[in-house]
N, C-alpha and C positions, 0 to 999 in steps of 0.2 A: 465193408470193402474187402471181405475175405476172398470173394471170388476174384476180384482184380488182382489181389496180392498173389493168389495161387497161379493165375495165368502168367503174371510177370515173372514169378519164380521159375515156372516151367520153361519159359523162354530163355531165361538165364542158364538153366541146366542144359537145355538143348544146345545153346551156343558152346557150353563147356564140352559137351560130347562131340560136337562137330569140329571144334577148334581146340583140341587139348593143349597144343603148343602155346596157346595164348594164356593159359591158366597155370598157376603154380600151386596146385591143390594137393596136400599130403593125404590122398586117399585113393582107393582103387576105383576104376571105371564102374564096376558093378555096384558100388555103393551109390553112385550118382544115378545110375539107371534105376536102382531100386527106389530111391527117393522120388524120382520122376514119375514112376508108375503109381506109387502110393498117393502122390498128389492128385492123380487122375481120379482116384476114389473120392477124395474130398471134393474135387471139382464137380463130379456127377451128383454128389449129395446136394451141393449148393444149387445146382441147376434144377434139380427135380423137386426140391422141397421149398415151396413158396415162402418168401420172407414175411409176407403179410399174414401167414398163418402160424408164426412161431410164438412160443411163450417165452417167458423171461429166461428160463434155463437154456432153451435152444438158442436164444439170441446171445447168451453168454458163451455158448460153444462156438458160435460163429466168430465172436470177438477173439477167442483164443486161437482159432484157426488163422485168423488174420495176423495176430501178433507172431505166431510161430512162423508163418510165411515171411513176414517182414524180417525176423531174425535170421532165417536161413538165407534170404537174399542178401542181407547185409554181409554175411560171412562170405558168400560167393563173390560179391562185388569187391570186397576189400582184398580178397586173394588176387584179384587182377592187378591191384595197385602195388601191393608189396610182395617181394619175392618170398618164397617159402622159407628161406633161411632166416629172414627177419620176422615174417609172420606178423602177428598182431602185437607182439612185444614192441616192434618198431613203431607201430601206430600209437600205442599207448605212450611211449616215450615222447614221440613227436607231439602228442596232444597234451602232455602234462603242463606245457607252458601256459595254457589258458584255463587251468583248473580254477584259478582264483576268479577268473571272469565268470565261470559257471556258478561259483559260490555267491558272487554278488548279484548275478542275474536271476538265480533260482533259489531264493531263500525258502520258498514253500515247495520246492521240488528237489529235495536233497538226494534222491536216488540217482539223479543224473550224474552225480560226482563219481559214481562207481560204474557207470555204463561201459566206459571204454575197457576197464579191467574185466568186466563180465564178458566182454566180447571174446576174450581168450578162452573162456570155458565153452564157447559155442563153435570153436573151429573144427571140431570133430564131426565129420559128416554122419558117422554112425549115431552120434547123439541126436542129430536132427531126425534121422530115420526113426529112432525110438520115440521121439516126441510125436511124430506123425502117426506112428503105430498106436500110441495112446489115444490120440484124437479119433482115429478110425474106430477104435474099440468103443469110444463113447457114442459114436454115430450108430454102430451096430446095436448097442444097448438101447438107445433111444428108439430105433426102429422096432426092436423086439418088444419093448414096453407098450408101444402104440398099436402094434399090429398082431402081436402074438406069434409072429414069424421070425425065424432065425436065418440070417444070411449064411449060406454054406460056401465052402471053398476057402482057399488060402487067400489072405488079404494082402499078401506081400508082392504079388507080381501079376503077370498077364493072365494067369488062370483064375483071377478073382471073378466069381460069378455074381454079377450085379442084377438084383431084382429092382425094377423101376420103383423108386421110392414114392413118386407122386401117386402111382396107382395104388400102392399099399395104403397110403394115408387117406386119399380122397374117396376112392371107391365110388366113382360116378356122382359124387356130390350128394347122393341120396340120403345118406345117414349123417352127413356132416352138419354140425351145428355151428353157427358163427361164434367165434371166440370173443368178438368185440362188438359191443352195441353200436359204437361209432361207425364201424364198417357197415353194419346192417342198415343204419338210418342216416347215412351221410347226406344223401340228397334232401331228405326231410329236414335235416339240420340246417341246410342252406335255405330252403324255401320257408322255413318257419320264421326266419328273421327278415325275410323280404316279401312276405306274402301280400302285404297291402300296398306295396310300392311297385309301380310299373312306369319306368322312365327309360326311354331309348329303345324300347322293344315294340313300339306301336306298329311300325311297318312290318316287323317280323310276325306279329300276332295276326295282322290282316292277311299276310301271305299264308300262314298256317290255316286260318279259317277258310280261305278260298280253296286250299287243297283238300281240306277235310270235307268240304261240301260240294266238290266238283262232280260232274255227271258220271264219271267213270264208275261202272257197276262192279268191277272186280275189286278184290281186296287190295288195298294200297297201303304201302308202308312208308311213313315219313320219318326222317331222322333229324335230330338237332345235335350239332357237334360243337364243342368248344372246351376251353381249359376249365379246370375246377374253379368254381366260384364266379363263373362268367354269367350265370343266370339261366342256364338250360332248364332246370327244374322249375324255376319261377315262371318262365315263359310257358312251359308245358302245363303248369297249374292254372294259369290264367286262361289258356285255351280250353282246358278240361272243364273249367267252371263257367265259361262264357255262356250266357243264356241261350244264344243262338245255337251253340254246339250241343248244349243240354237237350234242347228240343229236337235237334236233328237226328239223334241216335236213340235207339230203343234201350240199349244197355251201355253203360260206361263202367270201366274197371281200371284200377291202378295197381301195377306190379312194380315193387322196388326190388332190384336185383342186388346191386353192390358187388364188391369184390368177393367176399366170402358168403356164398349164398346156399340156400337149401331150397330145392324145388318144392318141397312140402310147404315151407314157410311162404314161398311166393304164391302158391295156390290158395292157401288159407287167407293170405293178405288180399288177394283179388276177390275172393268170395266175401270177405268182410267189407271191402270197399263197395261191393254191390248190395250190401246189407241183406245177404241171404245165408250167412254162415250160421250153422246149427250145431248142436252138440253131437249129432250123428256124424256130421262131416269131420269134426275134430277126431273122431275115433276111426274114421275110414282110412284105408290104405292109400298110398300115393297113386296107384293105378286106378283106384275107384274115383279119386278126386279128379284125375285127368279126364276120365271118361265123363264124369258129371259136367265138368267145365265145357267139354266139347259139345255135349248134347244141349247144354243150356244156351250156348251161343249159336247153335245150328238154326238156320233160317231166320236169323234176326240181324238187324243192322247194329253193329257194336263199334265202340271206340275203346281200344286198350292202350294205356300208357305203360310202356316198359321203360322204367326210369333207372338211370345209373347202371347201365349194362357195360361190362368190361371185356368180355371175350365172346368169341363166336360159338364156343361150346354151350354157353348159357342160352344163346338164341336157338341153337339146334335142339336143346332140351324143351324149349317152350313152343316153338312154332307149330308143332303138330296138333296143339290144342285149339288152334284158331282156324275154323272152317272158312272156306271161300265159296259162298253161295250166291254170288252176284247181287249182294244186298247193299253195295256201296259202303261196306265196312272199312274201318281204318285202324291202323296200328301206328303209334308214334313212339319212337325210341329217343332216349337222351343218352349220350355217351361222350367220353373224352377221346375215344379211339376212333379215328376216321375210318380205318379199314373194317371195323365192326359194323359201322353204319352202311358201308358199301356192300359188305357181305350179306346183310339182312335184306337189302333191296338191290340186287345186282343189276336189274334191268329197269328199275324204277326211277323216281326223280332223284336229282342230286341232293346230298345232305345239305341242310340249312346250317351254314357256318356262322356262329355267333362270335363277333369280334369285340374287342374292348370298346367301351363308350368313348365318345368324343369329349373334349374338355367341357364344353357347355352342358352336355348331357350329364356329365359327372357332377357338375355344380348343381344342376337341377335336382338330381337324386339326393345329394348331400343336404341341400336346403330343405327338401321334403322330409327327410328323416329327422332333421334337427328342429325345424320350425313348423312342420305340417303345413296347414293352410294359412297360418298366421303370418303377418308381415315380419321381415327380418331387418335388423339394424344395418343400414347402408355402410357403416364404418367397418363391418365385418365381411363385406362382399369380396374385396380383393384378397384378403388372407384366406377367406373361405374357398375362393377359386384356386388358390395355390394348394391348399390341402387336398381339394378334390382332384386336381391335376396329378399330385404326387401319389394318388392311389392307383394311377396307371390304367384308369378306365375299367377296373374290376369291380363290379357291383357289390360283391360280398365285402370287399375291403372298404368300399365307400359306406356301406350300411353299418359296418362295425365301427368305423371311425366316427360316423354320425352318432352312434350310441354314446361314444366317449364325449363328444362335443355337447350333447344334450344334457350331460351331467355336470359340466364345468360352467363357470361363470361366462356370461355372454359379453366378454370384454376382449379387447385386442391382445392384452397381455396373456390371458389364459389361452386363447386360441394360438398365439404365437408359440407357446410352449409345446403345443401339439404339432404345429407345423414344422418345428425343427427336427422332429423324428417321427414321422407318420407311421412308418412300418413297425417301429418298436411299440407304439400304442396299439397297432392292429394285432400284433402277436401276443401282447400282454393282456388283451381284453377277452379272455376266455379261449375256448378251443375251436371256435368256429373256423377261423382262417387256417391256423396251424393244422387242425385236424383234417380239413379238406385237402390241403397241400400234401400232408403226410400220406394220405391215401394214394395220391397220384405217384408219389415217390415209392411207396412200399410195393405198388403193383408193377413197377418197372422190372423187367427181366434182369437177371444178375449182370449180364454183359453191358447193360445200359447205365447202371448206377454210377460207375466210376466216370463214364462219359458225361453224365449229367452234373456230377459234383465238380468235375474239372472246369466247367464253364464259370465257376466261381472265381477263377483267376482274373476275370475281366470286370471292370467297374460297371456301375449302373449306367444304363442307356448306351453302353458301348456296342458298336456294330461289330459283330464277331464274323470274321471271314472264315468260310467253310474250309478253304484250302489250307489256311494256317492252322486251324484247330485240328483238322484231321491228321496233319503231319505230326502235331504234338502228341495226339493220342497214340499214333503208331510208334513214335519214339519212346513213349512211356512204357509201352509193352503190355498194357492191360487189355488189349483186344484179343479175343480168342481167335486163332487162325481158322479159316474156313476153306476146306479143300476146293480147289478150282477157282478161288477168288483171292485177289491180292489184298494185303492189309489195308491199302487205301480204299479199295472197293468196299471192304467190310466197314471202314470208318464212315464212308459216305452213306452207307445203308443205315448206320446208327443215327446219323443226322436226320435222315428221312423218317426213322422210327420216332425220334423225339418230336418231329413236326406232326407225325400222324397222331401222337398222343397229346398234341396241343400244349407242349411244354416250351416251345420256342415260337417266335413271331418272325416271319420272313420280312426282311427289309430290302433285299435285292435278289433278282433272278438273273442268270446269265442269258445270252441270246438263244440258248438251247432249251430254256425253260427250267433249268435246274437251279437249286438254291445256291446263290453266291455268297450271301451274307444274311445274318439274322440277329435278332435281339432276344433277350430273355426278360420277362416281366420282373419289375423290381421286387415284388413280393416273393416270387419264386426264387429270385437270386438271394434274398435274405434267408429264406428257408434253406437254400443250397449251402450257404456259408455256415449256418448253424449246424447242419448235418455234417458238413466237411470237418468242422472243428471237433465235433463229437467223435468222428471216425479217425482223428489224427491224420486227416487227408490233406488239409490245406490251411495255411495261415496267411491272412491278409495284413499288410503293413500300410496303414493310412496316415500315420503321423509318427514323429519321433518318440511319442509317448507309448506307441504300440510296438516298439521295436523288440521289447523283451517280455512278451506275454508268457504266462505259465505254460509249461509243456513245450516250449519252443525247441528244446533239444531233441525232441522226438518227431518233429514235423518233417514231412517228406516233400512238401511243396510250399514255396513261398512266392507270393506275388506282391510287388511294391506298387501301390496305387498313387495317383497324384497327391502330393502333400501341400495343403494350403500354406501360402507364404513361405514355402521351403522348396522352391522350384529346383534349385541345384544343391539340395541338401546332401552332404557327404555322409554316406552310410558308415558308421563306426566299425572298427575291426572287432570290437566285442560282440556285436551282433553276428557277424559272419562266423566267428570262431565257435559260436554256440549252436551251430546248425550242421552237425557232421553227417546227417543222414538225408539231406535234401536231395531229391531227384529232379525237381524243376525249380528254376529261378527265373521269374518273369518280371520285367520292369515295365509297367504301363505308364507311370509318371516320370517326368524328368527329374533326375537326381544325379549325383556323382558317385562313382565307384572306383576306388583305387584298383588298378589292374592286379596288384599283388594279392588282393583279397580273394580273387576268383580261384586261386589255387587251393583254397581251403575246402571248396565244395568237391571233395574227391569223388563222390558217388553221383554227381550231376549227370543227368541224361538230356535235359532240355534247358538250354540257355537262350533266353530271348531278351536282349537288352538294347533294342533299337531306339530307345529314348536316351541312351548314354553314348556320347560320341568319343571314340578313342582316336588319338592322332595316328596310331599305327596298329596293326593287328596285335592284340595283347598276347604275348608269348606264354603267359601264365595259363591260358586256356589249354595249351598243349599238354598240361599235366592232368587234365580231366579226361582220362582215357575211356571213361564210360559214356562220353557224350555221343548222342545220336542226332541231336538237333542243335544247330547254332544259328542265331540271327543277331547281327550286331552292325553298328556303324563304325567304319574305320577307313583309313587311307593307307596307301602303300601296298606293297606286294604281300601275298599270302606266303608264309614260310614253307619250305619243302618239308619241314618236320611235322606238318599237319597230318602226315601219314601215321603218326602215333595214335591218332584218333581212329582206330581201325573199325570201330562200331559206327562211325558217322554215316547218317542217312541223308540229312538235309543240311546244306551249307548256304546261308543267305548273307551276303555282304551288301549292305545298303550304303549308298553314298549320297550326300546332300546334293551333289552336282553330278548326276549320273551320265554326263556326256563322256565321250571317248577319253580315255586316260592312258597313261603309260603303265598301268598296273597289270600284272600278269598273275594268273594262277600258276602254281608250280607244275612242272611236267609230271612230277610224282603223283599228282592227283589221279592219274590213270591207273594207279595201283590200288586205289581205295575201292575195293570190290563191293562194299555195302552201300555206296552212294546211290541215292534215288532222285534227289532234287538239288540242283545247283543254280543259284542266282548270284551273279557278281556284277553289280552295276558298273558300267564303264570299263569292265575288265576284258582281258584277252585270254583265250584258251590256247595253250601251246599245242603244236603238232606232236602227237605221240611218237612219231617216227624218229624224233630228235633224241629220244631217251635211250638209255642202255639197259633198262630194267628187263626188257624182253630176253636179252642175252643171259642176264643173271638168273632169271626165273626159268629159262629154257622153254618158254612158251609165250604166245601172244596173250597179254592180259586183256580181258574183255569185261566191261562194266555191264554185266547182264541185267542188273537191277535199275540202271539209270533210266528215269522216266521223263524228267524235264530239264531243259537248259534255257536260261533266260538272262537278260541283261548284258550279254556279250556283244563285242564289237568286232567287225571285219573278220568274221569267222570264215575260214576256208574249209569247205566240205570235201576234204580229200577222201579217197576210197579207204585209206588207212584209218582215218578218224571214224568214218561211219561203220566200219567193221567192228569197232570197239564199243559202239552204242546200238546194238541191233534191235533193242526193245524200246527205244526212245519214243515217247508219245507226244511230247510238246516241245517246240523250239521257238524261242523269240530271239531274233538277232538284229543288230543295228549296223548300218554302214554310213560312212561319212562321204558326202558327194565329192569332196576334194580328192579322196583316195579312189573313188569308183570310176574306172574308165571302161573296163570290159567286164560284163557279168561272168564271163568264162574265167576270169582271174580268181573267182571265189568258188568255182566248180559246183555251182548250184544244181547242175544237171544230175549230180550224183544223189540228190535228195530222193529221186525216184526209187532208190534202192532201199529206202527205209519203209519196210512193210507194215510197221506198227504205228507210224506217225499219224496222229489224229488232229493236231492243231499246229499251225505254222503262222508266225508273224514275222514279216520282213519290213524294216523301216529304213528309209534313206533320209538322213538329216542334211539340210542345206543351211549354210550360214545366211544371216540376214542380208548381207550385201548381194548374195546370189538371188534372193527373193526380189530385191529391188531392181536388179539388172536383167533378170530373166534366167530361167533354169536351163542347164545343159544336161540332158538325160544321157545315161550310158547307152550302150548298144541294146538292141531289142531284147525284151524279156521273153525268150523263146524256149526255155528249157522245160522238160517234163516235170510234173509233180507227182508224188505218190498217190496212187488210187485210193489209199486208205484215208486220206484227208477228209475230215468233216467240218473243220473250221479253218478259214484262211483270212488273214488280215494283211493288207498291203498298203504301204504308205510311202509316197515319194518315188516309187519305182518307175513311173513314167511309161506305162504300157499304152500303146494306141488302143482306142476302144475297139477297133476292128480285130485286134489280136487276142481278145478275151476268150476266144473259142477254146484255147488250151486250158483255161480255167473252167469254162462251162462244160467241158467234156468230163470233168472229174465225176465219177459215178456215185460217190458218197458225200459230196459236199452239201452241207446243210446251212452253214453260216458263212457269208461273204461280206467282208468289210473293206471298202475302198475309200481310202482317206488321204488327204493332203497330196495331191498330184500323183495319186496311184495310177491314174489314167490320163492321157493327154489327148487333146482334141475336143471338139464341141458337139459331136454327134455320136449317138450310140444306137445301132440297129442290131440287136442280138439275133442269132440264128435259131431256128426251131431245133428241137431235140437237144437243147442244151439246158444246163441248170435244172435237171430233171427232179432232183431231190432238195433243191434249195428252199429253205423255210424262212430264213431271215436275210435281208439285203440291206446293208448300211452304205449310204453315199454321203460323204462328209467333206466339205471344203474342196470341191471339184469345179472345173471350168465347164462342165457339161451344160449345153444350151438346149439341144433338141434330143429327145429320147422317144424312139418309136418301138412299141412293144404291145403285146396283148397277152391274154391268159395262157396261150399255148407256149409262150416263151418261158414262163415261170409256173409250171403246172402245180407245184407244191408250195408256193410262196404263202406265208402266213403273216409276216411282219415286214413292212417297208418303212425304213427310217431315213429321212433326208435332212441333213443339217448343214446350214451355211453354204448351200449351193446357190449363190445369189444370182447366177445367170440362167438357171434352169427356167424354162418358160412354163411347162406344165408336166404333170404326170400323165403318161399315156392313158387315154380313156378306155382302151381295151382292157386295162387292169381291173376295171369294174366288173368284168365278167368272170373273174377268177373265183372258182368255187371254194378256194381254201383261204383267201385273204381275210384276216380278222382285224388288222390294225394298220394305220398309217400315222407316223409321228413326224411332225414338221417343226423346224426352227431355222430362222435365218434365211428364209426363202421369199420370193416375190409373192405378192397377193394372188397372182394368177395360179400359182402352184396350190395355194390353199383352196382356191375356187375349184380347181380340177379335183382335189381330194374330196371336196364336198359333193361333187357330181358322182364320184365313185361311191361315196357313202349312200347317196340316194339310190343308185343302181343296186347296190348290195341289199339295201332294205327292201327294194322291190322284189328281190329274189328270196326274201324271208330271212336274211341274215341280220337280224336285229341286234346282235351282239357286236356288230362291226363298229370300230371306234376310230375317230380322227383326233389325235392328241396334238395340241398346239400350245406352247407357252405364250405368256403375254409379251408384248413387244416393247422395245426401247431403241431409239435411234442413236447410233454411235457414229462418230466421225470415221470415215473410211481410212484416212491417213493414219490415225491412231491405231486402227486395227492392223495395218501392215507392220507397224513397229512391234506390236504385242504378239502377233501371230508367228509361231516358231517355224511352221512348215510352208505355208502358202498364202499369198495375198488373199484377203477375205472378199466376200461378195461386195458389190458396190451399193447394195441396197440397205439392209438393216441387220442388226444382230439382236437375237432374242435372249432375254434373261430366262434361265430355266425354271424358275418358280414364280408364282404358282402355276401348276399345269391346268389346262382346260381340257376336259374330256368331252367330246361331242359324240353322242351315240345316235 
């Protein structure tokens, strides 16, 4: 975690230089500038020198860089909290009252007793600079020893002349020898333990065989993509050795690449697999071997397996050896990295994505591993299925645990002991699983490692929201800034990188096709936690017995998971007082926290305690001046003193009953220049013109960084307000029908002035009595909307269908959701040349009966979703001619709507669009009167309501 620590420290130093009045640091500006620039040297070293190629001494150097960065950042952050006159003496005095707790909690970690006193010796910035100089000297010495070259220039400032370390060390991979046999043979390690077992891949094998034998005469490249241990090499091995494939090709060769590769070793391995390796070849140069390989394959039909390839450079080094002579030759790649597969075959077939096995397939594989072809005891079936399911569909994990079960007694008691902690048995049974997963982790670029480990804050099987996670990453400060891209964009790119490397599993996409939520495989999560513990990165609290683990005093992140039988367990003060350096406190499980305890976490940056309900905003939080992210449940107004949290980027106030309330955000919130995201359920945002701070500051304060506003009620979009949020990208606002008489009262016409707004949601809530008596809509919804909008959600606004032209004319609109009386009337006839870029249309709980349209009205539509529109007669048949439509999803509609969707499907298939889907849930009849009572917004359809699971996909 040295890289993340360096990036975070640089961000802290940068804030110090930009806002010197906020810091009371007894040193000169040039000392901080010097430290900042020297950290850049260490950053470049960590970026250019791959961690998977480091030996023990080099790993130790990285650890010391991390610890030095941690120490320096602690110094800087504590200086924000305590005035220079008091310094760390004040901190030590204030901390002395819990020294006895430290003694009791850390009997085996006595050095923590002196940590606070040692902090006084680290307050001198010059000492930090000297420590960094010492580390840089070690880096230079290491480079000199490995390359024979010496870095020239002054190492203390901008004139430092950096020679790219990666180039010095690797030199085209040609002379590089793998340091670790596991790296070299990782895929063979996996295949060796699964070679005789083929469960769940039968369809994939048939697909591969079809592609290998198809009539195309040109060289074709196939790719198999999936996470480590998913069975890529096993599948490739079965295809490689299939009798039909053996007879089809003149030559077959196998090349194992791995992370640390040598082109020479790959060539010799291929020659050996073809059984033509000779002594002369062993003595030949690399150039001679390449030439021989090319000539040998020339004018022959060959199959080459390029197994376990990790980067595009490796492919570039290999591809010139494979001639294309129109002999129907094939190359098959296996990789964990999706973009490597796409790079190798940019215009070829899509990569074959291998997903985890289903539960029944997992049990079949486990049963085959333990019992072979012999019958199995029926009394072990249920517990066996449980063990198989807990392996998460990962074949490698299933095979390893099968090896464990084959060696224990075939009794329920013995198997139950394994079932209670499957992952522990998997990791303790040799290096197969841990070795494969470590390869995936080690090959991560430095900027992704902290992102990966941070996912360990969430429990197993937890659905991780991308929006929430990326905000936490940004608040932590370990994302390296990228010129021209916001930190949020960088964070989203990191999520995409993790997906590309098959380290996360998508659970939800948004309507624009981007990742909305994902999960991480249990085995990867366990590895993540082990690595996080080793790196002093994260500590998980799962029970009261794990509250005081060894080394707690140095932990920088703590996550409290659900505690069995202790739903509202009160976290003791001793635990809180032993964690002075924590940067993130996340509470996933329900527990109780005394608000007074929060003030102890002085260095906290991320506070997410939405499982703990506070009766009012905890004022102790206001002492945590380093906070960048707050998410909590509370009632009452937010105090004006929240401006003490001048670093704050994300403010999330969740309420159990998010309807309109009398709670207000303070007007002083308009002075918090770093705010990026504000969500206040049921709250009101005050008019900035009512404040006097502009006069005090002698200028109009503008929240340049503010990107999202949500949860607010009855917001009036005055010109004054919008001028202060010029870069807002997302707004979600609610209105109550009893207050809503004229749209002009809320000045929504001013929204057109927001040039950066991408997503807008406007909801009007009606009381139940209004639903029963009939709705009274406000005046017509006729104000302009910003041309930048690409996502629009309207609920309860009551637009006549004929007035949708104002929305249809939006030039960049891609997603439109019309929900709960968003439109009034029963007929919709859209005009041509509208909705030109619309890709997703959602119609939900509307009174629409007749809809006339064809493909020219929605020329870009891909997804049509209709839910609980019980009076709709049919989907326009003209939609079947749309060249872009891929999917129709229906629920709560008449049977005639389903019939029209099936006719559209038939028409799409006749045009060759065989990927077109109609998705319908199974049905269940509910009483319509009960629906009216339970429906918040609009009386439901008079027909039926559908239960959302299980889904039926009709292709």
